C-alpha positions as CSV (number, residue, x, y, z in Angstrom):
1,M,-14.5,42.8,-26.9
2,E,-14.0,44.0,-30.4
3,M,-11.0,43.0,-32.3
4,R,-9.3,43.1,-35.6
5,A,-7.4,40.3,-37.6
6,P,-7.2,37.6,-34.9
7,R,-3.5,36.2,-34.8
8,R,-3.5,34.4,-31.3
9,R,-4.0,30.5,-31.5
10,W,-6.0,30.4,-28.3
11,W,-8.8,33.0,-29.4
12,G,-11.9,31.3,-28.9
13,K,-10.7,28.2,-26.7
14,I,-11.5,29.3,-23.4
15,P,-13.3,27.2,-21.1
16,A,-17.1,27.3,-20.7
17,S,-18.2,30.0,-18.3
18,P,-19.6,28.9,-15.1
19,E,-21.6,32.3,-15.2
20,E,-23.3,31.2,-18.7
21,R,-24.0,27.9,-16.8
22,R,-25.6,29.7,-13.9
23,L,-27.7,31.4,-16.2
24,L,-29.5,28.6,-17.4
25,A,-29.7,26.6,-14.2
26,G,-32.9,28.1,-13.0
27,P,-34.0,31.2,-10.6
28,E,-31.5,33.0,-8.6
29,N,-31.1,35.9,-6.2
30,R,-33.0,38.9,-7.9
31,L,-30.0,41.2,-7.7
32,L,-27.7,38.7,-9.2
33,E,-30.3,38.2,-12.2
34,L,-30.5,42.1,-12.5
35,L,-26.7,42.4,-12.8
36,R,-26.4,39.4,-15.3
37,A,-29.3,41.2,-17.3
38,L,-27.0,44.5,-17.4
39,R,-24.0,42.3,-18.6
40,I,-26.3,40.9,-21.4
41,F,-27.4,44.3,-22.2
42,A,-23.7,45.5,-22.3
43,E,-23.0,42.6,-24.9
44,F,-25.7,43.8,-27.2
45,I,-24.6,47.2,-27.1
46,R,-21.0,45.9,-27.9
47,G,-22.0,44.2,-31.0
48,F,-24.7,47.2,-32.1
49,R,-21.5,49.4,-31.8
50,A,-19.0,47.1,-33.6
51,L,-21.3,46.0,-36.4
52,S,-23.4,49.2,-37.4
53,F,-20.8,50.4,-39.8
54,I,-20.2,47.1,-42.0
55,G,-22.3,47.6,-44.8
56,P,-24.9,45.4,-46.7
57,C,-24.1,42.1,-45.3
58,V,-24.8,38.4,-46.0
59,T,-24.7,35.7,-43.3
60,V,-23.1,32.4,-44.2
61,F,-23.7,29.3,-41.8
62,G,-22.1,26.1,-41.8
63,S,-19.8,23.6,-40.0
64,A,-16.6,24.3,-38.4
65,R,-15.3,20.6,-38.9
66,F,-14.8,20.7,-42.8
67,P,-10.9,20.9,-43.4
68,E,-9.4,23.2,-46.4
69,S,-9.4,19.9,-48.8
70,H,-13.2,19.4,-48.5
71,R,-15.4,20.4,-51.1
72,Y,-17.9,22.0,-49.1
73,Y,-14.9,24.4,-47.9
74,Q,-14.3,25.1,-51.5
75,M,-18.0,25.6,-51.9
76,A,-18.0,28.3,-49.1
77,R,-14.8,30.1,-50.5
78,E,-16.4,30.4,-53.9
79,V,-19.7,31.8,-52.3
80,G,-17.8,34.1,-50.3
81,A,-16.0,35.5,-53.4
82,G,-19.2,35.8,-55.1
83,L,-20.7,37.8,-52.6
84,A,-17.9,40.1,-52.2
85,R,-17.8,40.8,-55.9
86,G,-21.3,41.6,-55.5
87,G,-20.9,44.2,-53.3
88,F,-21.6,42.4,-49.9
89,T,-19.9,42.1,-46.8
90,V,-19.6,38.5,-45.7
91,M,-20.5,37.9,-42.2
92,T,-19.9,34.3,-40.5
93,G,-19.4,32.8,-36.9
94,G,-15.7,33.6,-37.2
95,G,-14.4,30.1,-36.6
96,P,-12.9,27.6,-39.2
97,G,-14.3,25.1,-41.5
98,I,-17.1,26.7,-43.7
99,M,-16.7,30.0,-41.9
100,E,-13.4,30.3,-42.9
101,G,-14.0,29.4,-46.4
102,A,-16.6,31.8,-46.9
103,N,-14.6,34.6,-45.2
104,R,-11.4,33.6,-47.1
105,G,-13.2,34.0,-50.2
106,A,-14.4,37.6,-49.6
107,R,-11.0,38.5,-48.4
108,E,-9.4,37.4,-51.6
109,A,-12.1,39.0,-53.7
110,G,-11.2,42.2,-52.1
111,G,-14.5,42.4,-50.3
112,H,-15.2,43.1,-46.4
113,S,-15.0,39.8,-44.1
114,V,-16.5,39.8,-40.5
115,G,-17.0,37.4,-37.6
116,C,-19.2,36.9,-34.8
117,N,-17.1,34.6,-32.3
118,I,-18.5,32.7,-29.7
119,E,-16.7,31.5,-26.4
120,L,-16.5,27.9,-26.4
121,P,-14.3,25.3,-24.9
122,K,-13.3,23.6,-28.0
123,E,-13.4,23.7,-31.7
124,Q,-13.7,27.7,-32.3
125,T,-10.0,28.2,-33.4
126,P,-8.9,31.3,-35.0
127,N,-10.0,32.5,-38.6
128,P,-7.2,34.6,-40.1
129,Y,-9.4,35.8,-42.9
130,L,-11.4,38.6,-40.6
131,D,-11.2,42.2,-41.0
132,R,-13.3,42.8,-37.9
133,W,-14.6,40.5,-35.1
134,V,-16.7,40.3,-32.1
135,T,-16.7,38.0,-29.1
136,F,-19.8,36.9,-27.7
137,R,-20.5,35.0,-24.5
138,H,-24.2,34.0,-25.3
139,F,-25.3,32.3,-28.3
140,Y,-28.8,34.3,-28.5
141,V,-26.9,37.3,-28.5
142,R,-24.5,36.2,-31.3
143,K,-27.6,35.0,-33.4
144,V,-29.5,38.2,-33.2
145,M,-26.3,40.2,-34.6
146,L,-25.9,37.4,-37.6
147,V,-29.5,37.9,-38.2
148,K,-29.8,41.7,-37.8
149,Y,-27.4,43.2,-40.3
150,S,-28.0,40.7,-43.1
151,Y,-30.1,40.7,-46.3
152,A,-29.7,37.3,-46.9
153,F,-28.6,33.9,-45.4
154,I,-26.6,31.0,-47.0
155,A,-26.1,27.7,-45.0
156,L,-23.6,24.9,-46.2
157,P,-23.4,21.7,-44.5
158,G,-23.5,21.8,-41.0
159,G,-24.4,20.1,-37.3
160,F,-26.6,21.2,-34.6
161,G,-25.4,24.9,-34.5
162,T,-26.3,25.1,-38.4
163,L,-29.5,23.5,-38.0
164,D,-30.3,25.9,-35.2
165,E,-29.3,28.8,-37.0
166,I,-31.1,28.1,-40.1
167,T,-34.5,27.0,-38.4
168,E,-34.8,30.0,-36.4
169,T,-33.8,32.1,-39.2
170,A,-36.7,30.2,-41.2
171,T,-39.2,30.9,-38.4
172,L,-38.6,34.8,-38.1
173,I,-39.2,34.7,-41.9
174,Q,-42.5,32.5,-41.4
175,T,-43.7,34.6,-38.6
176,G,-43.1,37.9,-40.1
177,K,-40.4,39.0,-37.7
178,I,-38.1,39.7,-40.8
179,R,-38.8,40.1,-44.2
180,N,-38.7,37.3,-46.5
181,F,-34.9,37.7,-47.4
182,P,-33.4,35.0,-49.2
183,L,-32.6,31.7,-47.3
184,V,-30.3,29.6,-49.4
185,L,-29.3,25.6,-48.7
186,M,-26.1,24.9,-50.3
187,G,-25.3,21.0,-50.9
188,V,-28.6,19.4,-52.5
189,E,-27.3,15.8,-51.3
190,F,-26.7,16.9,-47.8
191,W,-29.9,19.0,-47.3
192,K,-32.1,16.4,-49.1
193,P,-33.2,14.4,-45.6
194,L,-34.5,17.8,-44.6
195,T,-36.3,19.0,-47.2
196,D,-37.9,15.7,-47.8
197,F,-39.2,15.9,-44.1
198,I,-40.3,19.5,-44.9
199,H,-42.3,18.5,-47.8
200,G,-43.2,14.9,-47.0
201,T,-43.9,15.2,-43.3
202,L,-44.6,18.9,-41.8
203,L,-46.2,20.0,-44.8
204,K,-48.4,16.6,-45.2
205,E,-49.3,17.0,-41.4
206,A,-50.3,20.8,-41.8
207,T,-47.8,21.9,-39.4
208,I,-46.8,24.5,-41.8
209,D,-48.3,26.3,-44.6
210,P,-47.6,25.7,-48.4
211,A,-45.7,29.0,-48.6
212,D,-43.4,28.0,-45.6
213,A,-42.2,25.1,-47.8
214,D,-40.8,27.5,-50.3
215,I,-38.9,29.8,-47.7
216,F,-35.5,27.6,-48.6
217,M,-33.9,27.5,-52.0
218,V,-31.6,24.5,-52.4
219,T,-28.6,24.4,-54.8
220,D,-25.2,23.2,-55.6
221,S,-23.9,26.4,-57.8
222,P,-22.5,29.1,-55.8
223,E,-23.2,31.4,-58.7
224,E,-27.0,30.7,-58.5
225,A,-27.0,31.2,-54.8
226,V,-25.2,34.8,-55.2
227,D,-27.2,35.7,-58.3
228,H,-30.5,34.7,-55.9
229,V,-29.3,36.8,-53.1
230,R,-28.3,39.8,-55.5
231,D,-31.5,39.8,-57.4
232,V,-34.0,39.5,-54.3
233,A,-32.0,42.0,-52.2
234,M,-31.8,44.6,-55.1
235,K,-35.2,44.0,-56.8
236,A,-37.5,43.0,-54.0
237,F,-36.2,45.2,-51.0
238,G,-34.6,48.0,-53.0
239,L,-30.9,47.7,-51.5
240,T,-28.6,50.1,-52.8
241,Y,-25.0,50.6,-52.3
242,G,-25.4,53.9,-50.9
243,P,-22.9,55.5,-48.2
244,R,-22.6,53.8,-45.0
245,L,-23.3,54.8,-41.4
246,R,-21.0,57.5,-40.3
247,R,-19.2,57.3,-37.0
248,R,-20.0,59.5,-34.2
249,W,-17.3,60.9,-32.1
250,Y,-19.7,61.9,-29.6
251,L,-20.8,58.3,-29.1
252,G,-17.1,56.9,-28.8
253,E,-17.4,55.4,-32.2
């Protein structure tokens, strides 16, 4: 369901869905599988309808666990503000921590702030800095939305979810499924073990090509990250601030 400006504190705090677990548990009755596929299709359509009008977008990944006082939260806030001043809509997973920091910075800078929420039994508490948000049941639908509408991706420190998001994005770039959009890792010290593994193990063992090791830009500077995103999006891909898509009444938009 598409919503605006979440206020209720229970948003995102619903129990894990038995339906979700059944999907991943193995084969079932084929009619049930067909109905499930239709529900997944409807979830994609809901996301497409809600997010087609948000304009040029940059997705910010990162942990939900950092408090407002943490340096990474403040880094995300600066990144969000810089992206908004650069004319980008800031998209996140819609939750607290890094996501809230980026959305907050965008809102404070007068930009657009969007969230793709996921139904979780814990941690996904409301983020009050969203102009628009959409809730998804399935992680893979949500990840498609976070990638589909973005011209660049900035990842701040995070856990398994953040690692999943950045490695899948890197794989899509590596395999040509999406263009070589900027993929920035912020927090040099935090990401050093990962970058060392990429260059010292993956590249050494020839499981990736030398060009693959350069997919990531790593920095501690919000200004450098935003400049890189803006320059590549504008110069390499010809992004402009033209008119946004117009809603069509006959499509119920």
